[in-house]
Short mmCIF file of the C-alpha atoms (twelve columns), coordinates in Angstrom:
data_MODEL
# 
_entry.id   MODEL 
# 
loop_
_atom_site.group_PDB 
_atom_site.id 
_atom_site.type_symbol 
_atom_site.label_atom_id 
_atom_site.label_alt_id 
_atom_site.label_comp_id 
_atom_site.label_asym_id 
_atom_site.label_seq_id 
_atom_site.Cartn_x 
_atom_site.Cartn_y 
_atom_site.Cartn_z 
_atom_site.pdbx_PDB_model_num 
ATOM 1   C CA . MET A 1   28.419 -17.827 10.606  1 
ATOM 2   C CA . ASN A 2   27.347 -15.545 13.452  1 
ATOM 3   C CA . PRO A 3   25.775 -12.227 12.479  1 
ATOM 4   C CA . TYR A 4   27.870 -9.101  12.890  1 
ATOM 5   C CA . PRO A 5   27.436 -5.363  12.164  1 
ATOM 6   C CA . ILE A 6   28.200 -4.711  8.500   1 
ATOM 7   C CA . LYS A 7   30.185 -1.592  7.574   1 
ATOM 8   C CA . CYS A 8   29.560 -0.466  3.993   1 
ATOM 9   C CA . THR A 9   31.888 1.266   1.533   1 
ATOM 10  C CA . PRO A 10  29.995 3.873   -0.511  1 
ATOM 11  C CA . SER A 11  29.889 4.188   -4.280  1 
ATOM 12  C CA . TYR A 12  30.369 7.704   -5.670  1 
ATOM 13  C CA . HIS A 13  28.452 9.415   -8.460  1 
ATOM 14  C CA . GLY A 14  29.343 12.521  -10.417 1 
ATOM 15  C CA . ARG A 15  26.503 14.954  -11.071 1 
ATOM 16  C CA . ILE A 16  26.214 18.194  -13.012 1 
ATOM 17  C CA . TRP A 17  25.165 19.873  -9.748  1 
ATOM 18  C CA . GLY A 18  27.724 18.171  -7.483  1 
ATOM 19  C CA . GLY A 19  30.677 19.603  -5.560  1 
ATOM 20  C CA . THR A 20  33.408 18.657  -3.095  1 
ATOM 21  C CA . ARG A 21  31.656 18.714  0.281   1 
ATOM 22  C CA . LEU A 22  31.383 14.925  0.485   1 
ATOM 23  C CA . ASN A 23  35.166 15.091  0.826   1 
ATOM 24  C CA . THR A 24  35.440 18.136  3.082   1 
ATOM 25  C CA . PHE A 25  32.570 17.059  5.359   1 
ATOM 26  C CA . PHE A 26  33.126 13.299  5.482   1 
ATOM 27  C CA . GLY A 27  36.619 12.655  4.132   1 
ATOM 28  C CA . TYR A 28  35.339 10.510  1.276   1 
ATOM 29  C CA . PRO A 29  37.761 9.858   -1.611  1 
ATOM 30  C CA . ILE A 30  35.496 11.477  -4.187  1 
ATOM 31  C CA . PRO A 31  36.437 10.970  -7.851  1 
ATOM 32  C CA . SER A 32  35.871 14.554  -9.061  1 
ATOM 33  C CA . GLU A 33  35.008 18.107  -8.064  1 
ATOM 34  C CA . ARG A 34  31.467 17.483  -9.261  1 
ATOM 35  C CA . THR A 35  30.641 14.538  -7.024  1 
ATOM 36  C CA . GLY A 36  26.979 14.769  -6.147  1 
ATOM 37  C CA . GLU A 37  26.183 11.515  -4.361  1 
ATOM 38  C CA . ALA A 38  27.698 8.894   -2.095  1 
ATOM 39  C CA . TRP A 39  25.487 5.798   -1.992  1 
ATOM 40  C CA . GLY A 40  26.363 4.642   1.506   1 
ATOM 41  C CA . ILE A 41  24.106 1.585   1.819   1 
ATOM 42  C CA . SER A 42  22.940 0.318   -1.547  1 
ATOM 43  C CA . ASP A 43  22.359 -2.827  -3.535  1 
ATOM 44  C CA . HIS A 44  21.016 -1.091  -6.633  1 
ATOM 45  C CA . PRO A 45  22.597 -2.102  -9.968  1 
ATOM 46  C CA . HIS A 46  23.548 1.539   -10.616 1 
ATOM 47  C CA . GLY A 47  25.735 1.630   -7.490  1 
ATOM 48  C CA . LYS A 48  26.349 -1.237  -5.087  1 
ATOM 49  C CA . SER A 49  27.987 -0.753  -1.701  1 
ATOM 50  C CA . THR A 50  30.620 -3.295  -0.759  1 
ATOM 51  C CA . ILE A 51  31.109 -4.773  2.684   1 
ATOM 52  C CA . ALA A 52  34.190 -3.302  4.353   1 
ATOM 53  C CA . ASN A 53  34.689 -5.575  7.361   1 
ATOM 54  C CA . GLY A 54  34.569 -9.105  8.661   1 
ATOM 55  C CA . TYR A 55  34.057 -12.444 6.954   1 
ATOM 56  C CA . TYR A 56  32.067 -10.993 4.028   1 
ATOM 57  C CA . GLN A 57  34.473 -8.160  3.251   1 
ATOM 58  C CA . GLY A 58  34.395 -7.303  -0.457  1 
ATOM 59  C CA . ARG A 59  30.972 -8.854  -1.038  1 
ATOM 60  C CA . THR A 60  27.727 -6.988  -1.720  1 
ATOM 61  C CA . ILE A 61  24.598 -6.588  0.373   1 
ATOM 62  C CA . GLY A 62  22.665 -8.641  -2.184  1 
ATOM 63  C CA . GLU A 63  25.102 -11.521 -1.842  1 
ATOM 64  C CA . LEU A 64  24.754 -11.361 1.943   1 
ATOM 65  C CA . LEU A 65  20.957 -11.342 1.610   1 
ATOM 66  C CA . GLU A 66  21.145 -14.551 -0.415  1 
ATOM 67  C CA . GLN A 67  23.422 -16.207 2.169   1 
ATOM 68  C CA . HIS A 68  21.635 -15.019 5.307   1 
ATOM 69  C CA . PRO A 69  18.072 -13.827 4.622   1 
ATOM 70  C CA . ASP A 70  17.291 -14.150 8.328   1 
ATOM 71  C CA . TRP A 71  19.792 -11.362 9.082   1 
ATOM 72  C CA . PHE A 72  17.589 -8.913  7.174   1 
ATOM 73  C CA . ALA A 73  13.921 -9.442  7.983   1 
ATOM 74  C CA . SER A 74  11.442 -11.797 9.574   1 
ATOM 75  C CA . ARG A 75  9.686  -12.007 6.180   1 
ATOM 76  C CA . LYS A 76  11.150 -12.968 2.809   1 
ATOM 77  C CA . LEU A 77  12.782 -10.128 0.858   1 
ATOM 78  C CA . ASN A 78  13.128 -10.574 -2.901  1 
ATOM 79  C CA . ARG A 79  15.607 -7.681  -3.026  1 
ATOM 80  C CA . PHE A 80  17.226 -5.299  -0.584  1 
ATOM 81  C CA . PRO A 81  14.467 -2.697  -0.208  1 
ATOM 82  C CA . LEU A 82  16.208 0.525   0.899   1 
ATOM 83  C CA . LEU A 83  18.966 2.862   -0.258  1 
ATOM 84  C CA . VAL A 84  20.772 5.432   1.905   1 
ATOM 85  C CA . LYS A 85  22.804 8.185   0.274   1 
ATOM 86  C CA . LEU A 86  24.456 11.529  0.984   1 
ATOM 87  C CA . LEU A 87  23.990 14.329  -1.569  1 
ATOM 88  C CA . ASP A 88  26.013 17.503  -2.048  1 
ATOM 89  C CA . ALA A 89  23.900 20.061  -3.883  1 
ATOM 90  C CA . ASN A 90  26.551 22.528  -4.995  1 
ATOM 91  C CA . ASP A 91  23.973 23.794  -7.495  1 
ATOM 92  C CA . ASP A 92  20.204 23.425  -7.878  1 
ATOM 93  C CA . LEU A 93  18.975 19.924  -8.718  1 
ATOM 94  C CA . SER A 94  16.397 19.443  -11.450 1 
ATOM 95  C CA . VAL A 95  12.728 19.772  -10.527 1 
ATOM 96  C CA . GLN A 96  11.554 16.172  -10.501 1 
ATOM 97  C CA . VAL A 97  9.026  13.591  -9.376  1 
ATOM 98  C CA . HIS A 98  9.126  9.836   -8.780  1 
ATOM 99  C CA . PRO A 99  6.536  7.118   -9.552  1 
ATOM 100 C CA . ASP A 100 4.926  4.601   -7.219  1 
ATOM 101 C CA . ASP A 101 5.659  0.863   -7.325  1 
ATOM 102 C CA . ALA A 102 2.806  0.000   -9.685  1 
ATOM 103 C CA . PHE A 103 3.761  2.608   -12.310 1 
ATOM 104 C CA . ALA A 104 7.476  1.771   -12.130 1 
ATOM 105 C CA . ALA A 105 6.802  -1.955  -12.443 1 
ATOM 106 C CA . VAL A 106 5.041  -1.384  -15.775 1 
ATOM 107 C CA . TYR A 107 7.087  1.444   -17.299 1 
ATOM 108 C CA . GLU A 108 10.545 0.954   -15.729 1 
ATOM 109 C CA . ASN A 109 11.216 -2.763  -16.269 1 
ATOM 110 C CA . GLY A 110 10.185 -3.889  -12.808 1 
ATOM 111 C CA . GLU A 111 12.027 -1.139  -10.923 1 
ATOM 112 C CA . LEU A 112 10.585 -0.092  -7.565  1 
ATOM 113 C CA . GLY A 113 8.868  3.244   -7.147  1 
ATOM 114 C CA . LYS A 114 10.573 5.889   -5.106  1 
ATOM 115 C CA . THR A 115 9.417  7.415   -1.875  1 
ATOM 116 C CA . GLU A 116 12.197 9.198   -0.011  1 
ATOM 117 C CA . CYS A 117 12.985 11.522  2.873   1 
ATOM 118 C CA . TRP A 118 15.693 14.074  3.611   1 
ATOM 119 C CA . TYR A 119 17.573 14.973  6.765   1 
ATOM 120 C CA . ILE A 120 19.321 18.317  6.187   1 
ATOM 121 C CA . VAL A 121 22.935 17.756  7.258   1 
ATOM 122 C CA . HIS A 122 24.012 21.251  6.231   1 
ATOM 123 C CA . ALA A 123 22.292 24.274  4.723   1 
ATOM 124 C CA . GLU A 124 23.924 27.524  3.664   1 
ATOM 125 C CA . PRO A 125 22.140 30.755  4.717   1 
ATOM 126 C CA . GLY A 126 19.166 31.341  2.443   1 
ATOM 127 C CA . ALA A 127 19.085 27.754  1.112   1 
ATOM 128 C CA . GLN A 128 15.749 26.550  -0.262  1 
ATOM 129 C CA . ILE A 129 14.133 23.433  -1.632  1 
ATOM 130 C CA . VAL A 130 11.262 22.956  -4.049  1 
ATOM 131 C CA . TYR A 131 8.561  21.077  -2.136  1 
ATOM 132 C CA . GLY A 132 5.252  20.756  -3.931  1 
ATOM 133 C CA . HIS A 133 3.260  22.786  -6.456  1 
ATOM 134 C CA . THR A 134 0.271  25.114  -6.649  1 
ATOM 135 C CA . ALA A 135 -1.784 23.514  -9.450  1 
ATOM 136 C CA . ARG A 136 -5.328 22.609  -8.408  1 
ATOM 137 C CA . THR A 137 -6.033 20.229  -11.282 1 
ATOM 138 C CA . ARG A 138 -3.984 18.028  -13.592 1 
ATOM 139 C CA . GLU A 139 -5.048 20.235  -16.511 1 
ATOM 140 C CA . GLU A 140 -3.750 23.321  -14.733 1 
ATOM 141 C CA . LEU A 141 -0.489 21.494  -13.974 1 
ATOM 142 C CA . ALA A 142 -0.058 20.677  -17.676 1 
ATOM 143 C CA . GLU A 143 -0.868 24.252  -18.719 1 
ATOM 144 C CA . MET A 144 1.593  25.816  -16.270 1 
ATOM 145 C CA . ILE A 145 4.389  23.446  -17.288 1 
ATOM 146 C CA . ALA A 146 3.738  24.057  -20.999 1 
ATOM 147 C CA . ALA A 147 3.825  27.819  -20.429 1 
ATOM 148 C CA . GLY A 148 7.012  27.629  -18.352 1 
ATOM 149 C CA . ARG A 149 5.320  29.317  -15.373 1 
ATOM 150 C CA . TRP A 150 7.747  27.787  -12.913 1 
ATOM 151 C CA . ASP A 151 7.773  30.688  -10.447 1 
ATOM 152 C CA . ASP A 152 3.984  30.427  -10.161 1 
ATOM 153 C CA . LEU A 153 3.897  26.636  -10.062 1 
ATOM 154 C CA . LEU A 154 6.687  25.653  -7.687  1 
ATOM 155 C CA . ILE A 155 6.495  25.977  -3.905  1 
ATOM 156 C CA . ARG A 156 9.876  26.965  -2.463  1 
ATOM 157 C CA . VAL A 157 10.609 26.316  1.218   1 
ATOM 158 C CA . PRO A 158 13.566 27.697  3.212   1 
ATOM 159 C CA . VAL A 159 15.602 25.041  5.024   1 
ATOM 160 C CA . ARG A 160 18.004 24.921  7.944   1 
ATOM 161 C CA . THR A 161 20.466 22.357  9.219   1 
ATOM 162 C CA . GLY A 162 18.550 19.674  11.146  1 
ATOM 163 C CA . ASP A 163 15.284 19.938  9.206   1 
ATOM 164 C CA . PHE A 164 13.515 16.779  8.012   1 
ATOM 165 C CA . PHE A 165 11.276 16.378  4.933   1 
ATOM 166 C CA . TYR A 166 9.170  13.428  3.783   1 
ATOM 167 C CA . ILE A 167 8.763  13.131  -0.003  1 
ATOM 168 C CA . PRO A 168 6.216  10.458  -0.997  1 
ATOM 169 C CA . HIS A 169 6.072  9.279   -4.588  1 
ATOM 170 C CA . GLY A 170 4.188  11.764  -6.754  1 
ATOM 171 C CA . THR A 171 5.670  14.818  -4.984  1 
ATOM 172 C CA . ILE A 172 7.325  17.471  -7.153  1 
ATOM 173 C CA . HIS A 173 10.576 18.419  -5.418  1 
ATOM 174 C CA . ALA A 174 14.176 19.570  -5.815  1 
ATOM 175 C CA . LEU A 175 17.150 20.305  -3.633  1 
ATOM 176 C CA . GLY A 176 18.481 23.842  -3.923  1 
ATOM 177 C CA . LYS A 177 22.136 24.789  -3.985  1 
ATOM 178 C CA . GLY A 178 24.094 24.987  -0.755  1 
ATOM 179 C CA . ILE A 179 22.545 21.890  0.876   1 
ATOM 180 C CA . VAL A 180 23.937 18.543  2.011   1 
ATOM 181 C CA . VAL A 181 21.350 15.859  2.825   1 
ATOM 182 C CA . LEU A 182 21.155 12.318  4.100   1 
ATOM 183 C CA . GLU A 183 18.474 10.637  2.003   1 
ATOM 184 C CA . THR A 184 16.648 7.454   2.939   1 
ATOM 185 C CA . GLN A 185 14.641 6.007   0.057   1 
ATOM 186 C CA . GLN A 186 13.245 2.951   -1.612  1 
ATOM 187 C CA . ASN A 187 15.818 0.972   -3.587  1 
ATOM 188 C CA . SER A 188 15.161 2.756   -6.868  1 
ATOM 189 C CA . ASP A 189 16.897 5.086   -9.308  1 
ATOM 190 C CA . THR A 190 13.851 6.240   -11.289 1 
ATOM 191 C CA . THR A 191 13.515 10.002  -11.699 1 
ATOM 192 C CA . TYR A 192 11.281 12.014  -14.025 1 
ATOM 193 C CA . ARG A 193 12.580 15.537  -14.690 1 
ATOM 194 C CA . ALA A 194 10.085 18.345  -15.159 1 
ATOM 195 C CA . TYR A 195 12.513 21.287  -15.373 1 
ATOM 196 C CA . ASP A 196 16.303 21.632  -15.415 1 
ATOM 197 C CA . TYR A 197 16.827 25.413  -15.670 1 
ATOM 198 C CA . ASP A 198 17.836 24.990  -19.356 1 
ATOM 199 C CA . ARG A 199 21.262 23.754  -18.244 1 
ATOM 200 C CA . VAL A 200 23.666 22.009  -20.562 1 
ATOM 201 C CA . ASP A 201 26.115 19.239  -19.683 1 
ATOM 202 C CA . THR A 202 29.823 19.097  -20.536 1 
ATOM 203 C CA . SER A 203 28.881 18.110  -24.090 1 
ATOM 204 C CA . GLY A 204 26.704 21.193  -24.499 1 
ATOM 205 C CA . CYS A 205 23.473 19.179  -24.423 1 
ATOM 206 C CA . LYS A 206 20.406 19.730  -22.283 1 
ATOM 207 C CA . ARG A 207 19.423 16.813  -20.065 1 
ATOM 208 C CA . GLU A 208 16.313 14.859  -21.009 1 
ATOM 209 C CA . LEU A 209 12.963 15.907  -19.572 1 
ATOM 210 C CA . HIS A 210 10.079 13.477  -18.969 1 
ATOM 211 C CA . ILE A 211 7.010  15.728  -19.088 1 
ATOM 212 C CA . GLU A 212 4.488  13.045  -20.096 1 
ATOM 213 C CA . LYS A 213 5.422  10.820  -17.177 1 
ATOM 214 C CA . VAL A 214 5.601  13.822  -14.829 1 
ATOM 215 C CA . LEU A 215 1.988  14.610  -15.668 1 
ATOM 216 C CA . GLN A 216 0.959  10.990  -15.159 1 
ATOM 217 C CA . VAL A 217 2.517  10.413  -11.728 1 
ATOM 218 C CA . THR A 218 2.357  13.814  -9.984  1 
ATOM 219 C CA . LYS A 219 -0.221 14.014  -7.207  1 
ATOM 220 C CA . VAL A 220 -2.677 16.856  -7.757  1 
ATOM 221 C CA . PRO A 221 -3.363 18.886  -5.707  1 
ATOM 222 C CA . PHE A 222 -0.230 18.824  -3.551  1 
ATOM 223 C CA . GLU A 223 -0.773 18.075  0.125   1 
ATOM 224 C CA . ARG A 224 2.235  18.696  2.341   1 
ATOM 225 C CA . PRO A 225 2.928  15.701  4.596   1 
ATOM 226 C CA . VAL A 226 2.628  16.378  8.317   1 
ATOM 227 C CA . ILE A 227 5.758  15.491  10.281  1 
ATOM 228 C CA . ALA A 228 5.298  15.100  14.045  1 
ATOM 229 C CA . PRO A 229 8.651  14.019  15.550  1 
ATOM 230 C CA . ARG A 230 8.422  11.728  18.569  1 
ATOM 231 C CA . ARG A 231 11.191 11.801  21.181  1 
ATOM 232 C CA . ILE A 232 12.135 8.563   22.927  1 
ATOM 233 C CA . ASP A 233 14.546 8.846   25.858  1 
ATOM 234 C CA . ARG A 234 16.722 5.751   26.301  1 
ATOM 235 C CA . GLY A 235 19.130 7.125   28.849  1 
ATOM 236 C CA . ALA A 236 22.326 8.147   27.074  1 
ATOM 237 C CA . LEU A 237 20.591 7.655   23.725  1 
ATOM 238 C CA . LEU A 238 17.973 10.157  22.598  1 
ATOM 239 C CA . VAL A 239 15.885 8.856   19.700  1 
ATOM 240 C CA . THR A 240 13.889 11.318  17.595  1 
ATOM 241 C CA . GLN A 241 11.488 9.366   15.402  1 
ATOM 242 C CA . TYR A 242 10.584 11.501  12.396  1 
ATOM 243 C CA . LEU A 243 8.604  9.011   10.389  1 
ATOM 244 C CA . ALA A 244 6.993  5.580   10.585  1 
ATOM 245 C CA . GLY A 245 5.764  5.172   7.030   1 
ATOM 246 C CA . PRO A 246 4.792  2.378   4.653   1 
ATOM 247 C CA . TYR A 247 8.336  1.900   3.310   1 
ATOM 248 C CA . PHE A 248 10.635 2.818   6.199   1 
ATOM 249 C CA . THR A 249 10.900 4.158   9.711   1 
ATOM 250 C CA . VAL A 250 13.482 6.939   10.115  1 
ATOM 251 C CA . GLU A 251 15.004 8.219   13.353  1 
ATOM 252 C CA . LYS A 252 17.815 10.453  14.546  1 
ATOM 253 C CA . TRP A 253 20.009 8.890   17.232  1 
ATOM 254 C CA . THR A 254 21.949 11.234  19.513  1 
ATOM 255 C CA . LEU A 255 24.297 9.468   21.929  1 
ATOM 256 C CA . GLN A 256 26.211 10.940  24.864  1 
ATOM 257 C CA . GLY A 257 27.714 8.150   26.926  1 
ATOM 258 C CA . THR A 258 26.943 4.425   26.857  1 
ATOM 259 C CA . CYS A 259 23.697 2.683   26.004  1 
ATOM 260 C CA . GLU A 260 22.654 -0.966  25.850  1 
ATOM 261 C CA . ALA A 261 20.614 -1.772  22.756  1 
ATOM 262 C CA . GLN A 262 18.866 -4.718  21.153  1 
ATOM 263 C CA . SER A 263 18.519 -5.502  17.468  1 
ATOM 264 C CA . ARG A 264 14.991 -5.212  16.107  1 
ATOM 265 C CA . GLN A 265 13.079 -8.476  15.769  1 
ATOM 266 C CA . HIS A 266 11.375 -7.692  12.443  1 
ATOM 267 C CA . SER A 267 14.049 -5.823  10.463  1 
ATOM 268 C CA . PHE A 268 17.682 -4.886  9.993   1 
ATOM 269 C CA . THR A 269 18.685 -1.383  11.141  1 
ATOM 270 C CA . LEU A 270 20.661 0.989   8.928   1 
ATOM 271 C CA . LEU A 271 22.789 3.595   10.711  1 
ATOM 272 C CA . SER A 272 24.719 6.512   9.190   1 
ATOM 273 C CA . ILE A 273 27.023 8.509   11.483  1 
ATOM 274 C CA . LEU A 274 26.823 12.244  10.726  1 
ATOM 275 C CA . ALA A 275 28.899 13.694  13.577  1 
ATOM 276 C CA . GLY A 276 31.198 12.540  16.370  1 
ATOM 277 C CA . VAL A 277 32.942 9.272   17.242  1 
ATOM 278 C CA . GLY A 278 32.120 6.169   19.264  1 
ATOM 279 C CA . ARG A 279 32.080 2.384   19.328  1 
ATOM 280 C CA . LEU A 280 29.660 -0.480  18.797  1 
ATOM 281 C CA . ARG A 281 30.330 -3.643  20.808  1 
ATOM 282 C CA . TRP A 282 28.572 -6.992  20.468  1 
ATOM 283 C CA . ALA A 283 29.185 -10.513 21.749  1 
ATOM 284 C CA . ASP A 284 31.871 -11.337 19.175  1 
ATOM 285 C CA . GLY A 285 33.673 -8.049  18.710  1 
ATOM 286 C CA . GLU A 286 33.603 -4.280  18.435  1 
ATOM 287 C CA . LEU A 287 33.629 -1.663  15.698  1 
ATOM 288 C CA . PRO A 288 34.756 1.982   15.845  1 
ATOM 289 C CA . LEU A 289 32.226 4.563   14.679  1 
ATOM 290 C CA . ARG A 290 33.111 7.863   13.064  1 
ATOM 291 C CA . LYS A 291 31.538 10.559  10.946  1 
ATOM 292 C CA . GLY A 292 30.717 9.218   7.483   1 
ATOM 293 C CA . ASP A 293 30.347 5.552   8.476   1 
ATOM 294 C CA . HIS A 294 27.360 3.548   7.223   1 
ATOM 295 C CA . LEU A 295 26.313 0.366   9.022   1 
ATOM 296 C CA . LEU A 296 23.807 -2.431  8.603   1 
ATOM 297 C CA . ILE A 297 22.893 -4.021  11.937  1 
ATOM 298 C CA . PRO A 298 21.389 -7.503  11.376  1 
ATOM 299 C CA . ARG A 299 18.052 -8.258  13.023  1 
ATOM 300 C CA . THR A 300 19.605 -11.417 14.510  1 
ATOM 301 C CA . LEU A 301 22.548 -9.648  16.179  1 
ATOM 302 C CA . GLY A 302 20.888 -9.586  19.609  1 
ATOM 303 C CA . GLY A 303 22.234 -7.321  22.334  1 
ATOM 304 C CA . TYR A 304 24.902 -4.715  21.626  1 
ATOM 305 C CA . THR A 305 26.413 -1.638  23.283  1 
ATOM 306 C CA . LEU A 306 26.754 1.845   21.829  1 
ATOM 307 C CA . SER A 307 29.221 4.318   23.309  1 
ATOM 308 C CA . GLY A 308 30.746 7.715   22.578  1 
ATOM 309 C CA . GLU A 309 29.372 11.085  21.561  1 
ATOM 310 C CA . TRP A 310 27.828 11.068  18.108  1 
ATOM 311 C CA . GLU A 311 24.745 11.715  16.018  1 
ATOM 312 C CA . GLY A 312 23.339 9.604   13.224  1 
ATOM 313 C CA . ILE A 313 20.291 8.722   11.164  1 
ATOM 314 C CA . ALA A 314 18.834 5.213   11.606  1 
ATOM 315 C CA . SER A 315 16.207 3.487   9.519   1 
ATOM 316 C CA . CYS A 316 14.462 0.133   9.273   1 
ATOM 317 C CA . LEU A 317 11.525 -1.521  7.549   1 
ATOM 318 C CA . PRO A 318 8.007  -0.940  8.889   1 
ATOM 319 C CA . GLU A 319 6.579  -3.572  11.166  1 
ATOM 320 C CA . ALA A 320 4.174  -5.889  9.380   1 
# 
């Protein structure tokens, strides 16, 4: 079977803070008016994408990885390592932190840790995120949490459409209301909540907090990651590389016209279209591209052609 670009069908997830913008922005058939997440490219047990096109239509990414490991990476992958999702923060998300791989392996039944990053697809005027904390020691962090001194502890950062944030494991963070993001992350669903604004769910119950684990995994003191975007001009395709980190490389692709491209030799490429329309052509066929599409481009695809006027976020594994 020759490799071909894989189009993925998202899975949808209701959240207490969700809304309807995944439908109004992307036309997704969301299941409720509190839909918070669309997992566009995922092989996590809590939400698997299905393949929407070609010979493997209806199968999962994990099944494809078993059949064709060479499509994914030049090294052996025991599981699909990344997860790409869109989030609609119609209300504030809980203040939270994620563990690293070593902690998650011990305390979360072999789950991966979670390092992630956000591209701000849309931000209402005045929108903010929580990004870090002010505690200088772990003891001070514990004291401020116990006293509920959230306004003193949390660092709030204003955001605008087009901003990019890197959130390594151990970073206290939260999306604020009025934001839509494209998130690229490790293939994990482990979250430790520190604070949830004393909200109650539809049953009248507060959501569980995980203070002990928060105190164990949070990095103290907080050091804001430095992002230095690098622009790469490929003719009709402008690539803005935001991050080349230990878990993923993340870029914005802006296309105006037609560009010849080549699949990466070491890794698959994930591509999420956030605006516009176009086409992807390869030796055996072509695929239309439109806002809201999520693609997996196999590393063994070879040469292909991108055309149209569109913008998207691309990611891949780091080079060994």
